[in-house]
N, C-alpha and C positions, 0 to 999 in steps of 0.2 A: 518365386513365392510371393516378393516383395509387390508384383504388378497386381497380387491381391489385397493388397488395402489400403485404404477406404480413402478417398479424395481428400476428407477433411483431416485426417490425421495426417496424409502430407501436406497439406496446407499449411499448419501450423509449426509456424517456426519452432527451433530452438532456443533456448537463452543463450545467446553467442558468449557470453560472462565464461560459460561452463568450462569451456575450450580454455579460457585463459586460468580458471578458477584449480582446470585439472594440472595444468602447468606449471602455476604455483605451489601447487603438492609435491606431486616431484622434487619440485626445488627443497622443499622442507623437510619432504622425505631424505633427501642427497644431507640432511645437515643446515640447509641453509635459514637466516631467519629471514621471514618472509611477515612484512606489516598486511594484513586483510582488509580491506577500505572497501571492498567491493561488495560485501554480502548485506543485506538489509536484516540483517540480524541485530537487537542490543548485544552486546558482548557480558552485561550480566545475566546473571542461572537466575531462576524463575524463586522471587519472594519467598524467604523460609514459613510466612504462617500459610501460603498457599501450599507449598509443598508437604506443609505439615497435615493440613487439610486432604489432600489426595491418599498420603500412607493410612491417614486414619480411613478416609473412603472404602481402600482398599480392606484394612485391618477388618472392615464392616461388614466388607462382604458386598458391595455396591458394585458389583463385576456386571451384572446384566441389562439388558436393551431400557432404557428410558423411552416416555413418549415421544414419537415424531417428532413434535414441537419443543422438546426439552423438557427436564426438570422443571415443574412450578414454582419451588421454590426459587430457581435462579432466576427464573422470568421475571419473577417479582422482585428480585433483587436488581434485578435491570431495569427493571422499569423506577423504582426509587431512584437509582441513580441517576436517572432522569429530572425526576424532581429537586435532588442535591444539585447536582451540573450546571441543569437548563430551564430550572423553574418550568418544566415541563408535568403533564397529567395523562401518561402512557399506559392504557391499559396491557395488561401483562399478556393478555389473550391478542396483542399482536402480534407478539415478541416471536420466532423462532429461535429457538439453539440450533447453528448449524456448526459442520464441521471445517472449522477455520473458518477466514472472512472468506475465501473461495466456495468453500461450500454454498455460503450467500446469495455471494455472486452466479454459484449454479442455477437455484432456485430462480433466481429473479429472470436471469437471460431465458429460462425454459419459461417461463409465465408469459413474459412479457416479448417474445420476438419469435416472431413467424419465418419461416425459410423464404430468403430474399428481401426481408422485411433491414433493414440498419440502425441503431442507434450512435449518437453523434459520438466524436471521444477527441479528446484533444491531445494532439499530438506536438511534443514527444507525452509520455502517459506511460502506465506499466501496461506491458505488453499485454499479462494475460487476461485483462479487459478485450480485445480482440479477440483472443486464441477462443474463450469463452462462446462470445457470439459467433465464430465460425464452426464449435464442437455444436451448435443447435440450428446450424442450417442459417443462419442470421449472417451480419455482417459489420463491420466495426464501418463508421466515415469517419478518416480522421482527419482533423481539422487542425491546418496548422496553427504553431501562434507561438507568440514568441515574448520578449523581455515587457514588450507596449504593454500586452494586456496583462503582466504577470502571468502569462504561460497557462491564464485559465480561459474555456467558453464565455464569450459574452454574449447576450442577446442579440447584438447585431450579427453577432457568425453564427448563430442558429438562425436569424432569418434569411441571413447570404450561403448558408450550405440545405438548408433544409430541403428536401425533395418529397415525393409521391412515395418513396418508401420510407421514407423516416417515421419511426415510432417512441422513440425516445431521445435523452442525452443520458451519459454517464458521467458527472466530474466527480474528482475526486480534491476534498479541502479536509489536513494538507494535504498536498499532493506529492507522489512520485512520480520522477525523479527531483522536481523541480523545490519543492517543500515549500508552494505558497497557497495561500487561503483565499478562502470566497469566505466574505465577509456578509453579514444579515443583509443588509441591500443586494446587495450581489447576489444572493441566494433566491431574493425573493422577486427580482427582477429576471433571472433564468427562470424559474417558476412559471409567471405568468407572460414570458414568451412563447413556453414548451405549453403549457393550458391555449394559449390561443389559436395550436395549431392542433391541440388530440392527443399530443404528446405525454409522453411520463418523463418524471425525473426521477432520476436515481441516482445518489451521492455516497459513496466512499469518503467514508468518517471514519479508517481503519486508523490512523493517527492521530485521531481528536488524543485528547491529555500531553501528550508532546506537541504543546508548543510554547514561544518564546516572547513574555512581556503581553502578550496580549493572548484572549480564550479565544478558541473556534466556535461559532454558532452553527447550532446544528439545525439543519434542513427544516426540521420539525416544528422550529418556531415560525417559520414564513409558510408551511407549505403542510397540510395534517395527510393531505394523498401521495407524499412523497416517499419513495422508498429506500430505507437507508440501510447501510452492509457497514457491520462491527467486526471488531474482533479482541482476544484476548493476547494474540502476539505481540501488539508494539507497546503501547503503555503499560499494561499486565504483565509485561514479559514470559507469557506462555506461549512460546512458538512452539513447542514438540509436543505440545498438548494436544491440539490441533482443533477448538475451538474459535467459534464467532458466533455472530445474531446478525437477525434481518429485522427488521421495524416495517412491516406493509398496515396498508390501510385494512380496516378491518372486512371489506368486501373482498380482500385476497386471499384473507389466512385461508379458508377451506381447498384452494384448489393447492395453495403451499403447501400445506398440510399433506396433501395427497403427492404433489412431486418427493415432499421430503420421506412420505414413507416408500416411498420404490427407488430413489437415486439412492437413500444413505440406510434408511431404518430409523440411526439416531445418530445424533451426536457422541460422542465417545462419555460415558458414564464415570467412568474416574475422574474426566477432567472435569466435568460439571459441576461434579460435589466442590472439586478442588476448587473452581472456580467461585464458589461462595464465600472464599474468603479472600478474594478481591476487593471486597465492600467493606471489610472490616477498618476503623482508625487505624490499628497498625499498620496494617498493608499498604495504606491510601498514604500513609505518613514515608514508607521507605521509597514509594513511586516517585512522591512528589520530590525528596531528594535525588532520586535516579533523574530527573525530570529538570534539576537544578544541572545537575556533573551534564548534560547533552548542553544546554545552552552555553555553561562554559566553554565543553569544546568547539560549538561552531562555534563562537567570538573567538575563538583563537585559531580557528583554521581558516575562517571566512577570509580575513586580509591578509593571513599570511599567504595563501593563495596568489589574491589578487596583487600582493606585491612583486610576485614570481610572476604574473605576468598572465596567468589566467582571467577570464573574462568571466565574470561572476554579476549580471548587470543589478538582479533585485535580490534585496537579501530574502533570505528564507522564513520563514515565521512559525514553521513547525516539522513535523519530523525528524529524520537525521539526516540530509542529504543536500550535498551542493552539485549543482549543476553547470560543469564549467565549460566556456567555451574554448579551443586553442587554436582559435584561426590564429592568433600571435603569432603560432612556433610553426606554424603550417605542418600539412599531412594529413594524415588518416588516423582516426582517433584509433581503431584496431590498432593496428604498426603502433600508433603513441602510447598506446595501455601495455602492448607485447615487449618494447623498448626497456619500459621502467620495471617488467617483472623480471627479465631476463638479466639488465644491467642495477637493478639497485633494489630489487626483489621488494617491490610497493606494489600490490594489486588493486588497481579499481575497472569500473566498469565503462566499455564503451556505448556513445548515444546509441548506434543500432542497437540494442535492447529496447529503446525505447518509443522507436516512430521509424519515420523516414526524411521530417522538416530538420533538414540540419543537423541531420543527425553525424554526421561521418567530422564534423567540428565539434564535435559533443562527447562530454567523458562524466559520468558522475561518481563521486566521491559519497562514502558511508562514515560520518564519524560515528561509528563505533567501536571502537579502540581508545583508551586511554590517552590523559592529556600525555603521558610521559612518549609513547607510542606515536601518537601525532604531530609531538616535535620530533621525533625523529624519522616520519614519514616524509617531513616539510626538508629534511635536511638533503634525507636521499634523492627528492623528488629537484631538489634547487643543484644538486650535482648533475643528474640524470639529464637533465635542461640542456647543462654545457656538452653533452655528447651526442643530444638527439638530434640526426641527421634527416628531415621528410623525404 
């Protein structure tokens, strides 16, 4: 029967970390204390005001479909949030509520990519981006990037890699797995480079709000024609609620609405009503406390890993990841990760999940555990390095 499965399905790779996660869970079920630094999910539960709003929505019977573009009140609340945070005036009609940031990516890729066309993507980068492009019969043109460009696309790289089948670029700021930002002038330069070639600029701003020492600029500050992907999962801590949004140019909204109607009808109703509480002052105060905690974790783990010999050439300014070069230790990243799961019960992610460029000598740590657990993880990693044999 497998011969009848689609070529697109076979071409989409699994998350390689899932094999490691399965083993970590086995060890945990056997009674071992596993420290999970592999999954990009905050350890905090959803903030209490959001949970209370979701419970109230259920009690009030808000369990039916909403409009495909989402609750008008929620779109208005997001627009007001852009005014407060970025001093931008965004028409709520340009905002579509989606099932997670993945739903926003599905809409954008369906709208902008024809079969055989491609977007430029930084390598390393979030793997689902390239897989969604394959799903719509397009492709990702992976552009190798390193610390010299802070793992981000630049106008020079766009010029070098653009070809007749290029229709746009997808960038992330802050980025997964590297945590680096594209600053306002860099976003403006990328926008110019793409417009000169008739291409679209799509920006993943899913980790906005989780920045340390600086605020992330939205691409909409410099390019009103850009497409913005965002989510309630990371800063707002609503991973399991599956809610995100897309900001699009006005001319694109009718087509996107049509796609939404057909692809998923509407985002989850209860989650939309719960998300209205995200923008209340008491909720934002909780989220800002959590951001400060993530910064404390980064400020502990970054120097601790460097001291052990991991090369982290660029200090991440956002998200909750450290992308580390393990070249000093030798060997392959997958085997390296496997070693630490088996011997020290610390789980982190091999670079293979994030692309091809030097993937075998990189790993990603997610600092989504408490400081106490991170301290324990560092002790275990130090011990495990003494027994590691490439």
